[in-house]
Each structure stands twice: as structure tokens, then as C-alpha cells.
N, C-alpha and C positions, 0 to 999 in steps of 0.2 A: 247936551244929551250924552250920556255914556251908554255904551253898548259893547258887550263882549262879542268878539268875533271868533269864529272857528277857523282854524287853519289846517289845511291838508297839503302834504308835500307830494309832488308829482314830477317824475322825470320824463321828459319828452322822448318818446320812442320814434324810431324811423317811420313807422306807419302813420304818425301824426303829421308828417311833413310832405312838402311838395318836392319837385325835382331839384329845387335850390336848397333843400334841407331846412327850409323855413316852415314853421307850423302853418298848415292850411287854415284859412280864416274860419271855416265852419267848426273846426275842432275846438275852438274856444267855448262853444256851447256845450260840448262834451266835458270840458274842464269845469264849467259851471255845474254840470250835473254831478260830477265827481265830488266837488265841494259840498253841494247841497245834500247828497246822499250820506256823506260822512258826518255832516252836522246833525242830520236827522237821526242817524244811527246812534251817535254818541249822546245827544241831548233829549231826544223825543222817543221815536220808535224807528225800527227799520221799515223800509217801504213794503217789505213782505207782510209785516204786521198791519200796515195800512190796508193792504189788499185783503188780508184776512178779516179786517173790520168792515169790508165792503166799500172802502173809499179809495178812489184814484185821484191823483193830482196832476193832470196833464198841463203842459205849458200852453197858455193862451196868448202870451205876449213875451217877446224877448228883445233885448237891445244889447249891442256890444259897441264900445268905443275902443278902437285900437290906438295905442300910444307908442308902441315899439314892437319889434318882432321877436319871437322866441324861435330857437333853433333846436335841431336834433341834439339830444343829451343834456339840454339845459335842465337844471333843477328848479322847479317853480314852486311857489307857495300860492295856494288857492285860498283866499280869504272870503268867507261866506257869512252873511248876516241875514236874519229875518227882519225885515223893515216895516212890514204891514200885515195886519191880520184882520180879515173881515169874516162875516158869517159863512160865506161860500167861496172865499179865495184868500190867497196870501201872496206876498211879494218878497223875493230875496234879492239882495245886492251882492256883487262879487268884485274882487280885485284879483288880478293875476300879477304876481310879483316875481322878480328874479334878483337874487343877491349878487352884487358885483364882487367877484373874488378879490379884487385889488383893494377896494375901498370899504367893503363890508356893507355899503349902503344898498337898500332895495330900490330897484327900478320898477316903475309901474309899466306893465306890458299891455294890459287891457283891463277895462272895467265894464260893468253892465248890470243888468237885472233880468229876472224872469218873474212873470206873474203866472199863478197856477189856480185853476178852478177846482173846487171840490165836487166830484161827481160820484154817484153810486154806480153799481155794476150795470144798471140799465142805461147809463150814459146821460142821465139828467142831473142837473145841479142838486146837490145835497149838502145840508149844513155839516160842518165839521163836527165829529162826535164830541159830546159834552166832556168826556174824560180826557180828550186830546187837547181841548182849548187851553186849559191852564198850563200845560207843558209848553205849548207854543207861545202863550203870553209871556212866559218867563224869559223868552229869548228876545223880546222886543226892547227897544231903547228905553233907558231909564232917564227920566227928566230930573235934573238937579235943580234945587231951589236956590 
């Protein structure tokens, strides 16, 4: 399967870290949100437009696997992919990477996923709008024969 991923660059700020200048674990979910927001902005719609359409996409499930730690001032790459699309939900996967200045190789810092429900303003499950679905489907993995 081939799938284009979206990358967003993020530099770790001091406010992301704990007393040891290491990124606090919960902030990786913020990094996931940054990557997802930028993917959607570039390839689909802004979240503001989603709201204007009467659709919200709250997180209903999340998972993070930590592989290494990031520190203050690290320049990270947030790799984001849409991996699943259903009538009233979608799932994104993420990798947080840091390039090694000496070798040029990327190191996996963390990976994970988030699942989102499609709800209307009244807070009830609502199908994704028909004009939105093809834009999201275009982001899904392509199966090679």
C-alpha cells in the first residue's frame, strides 16, 4: 500500500518541556493535533470550515508509543496520515521524528494514532458531509496490484 503522508515541522519550545528540558509526555498529543490540523488545512478544509459546516471531530480514542525523548529546541517532523474513514468517524496515524545532525538519519521519537467521531452541534453522531467524503477518501492508502 502506498500513501502520501503530510509533514509539519515543529521546534520544541521551553513550555513543552518538564524540569529536565524533556518534552512532557502529554504534549505529544498536542503535536499530533498540530500535524492533523496542518494536514487538513492543506488537503481538505480548515477546522474552522468544518465548524461552519456544523461538524466537529472530537478525539474519542488516542494512543502514543514513546520510542525516545525530545528536548527543548529540537526540530521535529510530525508525519500525519489519514488511515481509516467510516460514515461517522476517521482515524489518523502519526510519527514524530528528529533528524540526527551528524548522520542526517531520522530517529523515531514517538508514534501513535487518534480516532475522531463526527458529531453535529447538538453533540450527536452525524455522518460526514457528502462533499467532504471524497476529499478525505483521496488521503487514504492506495492499494497497488
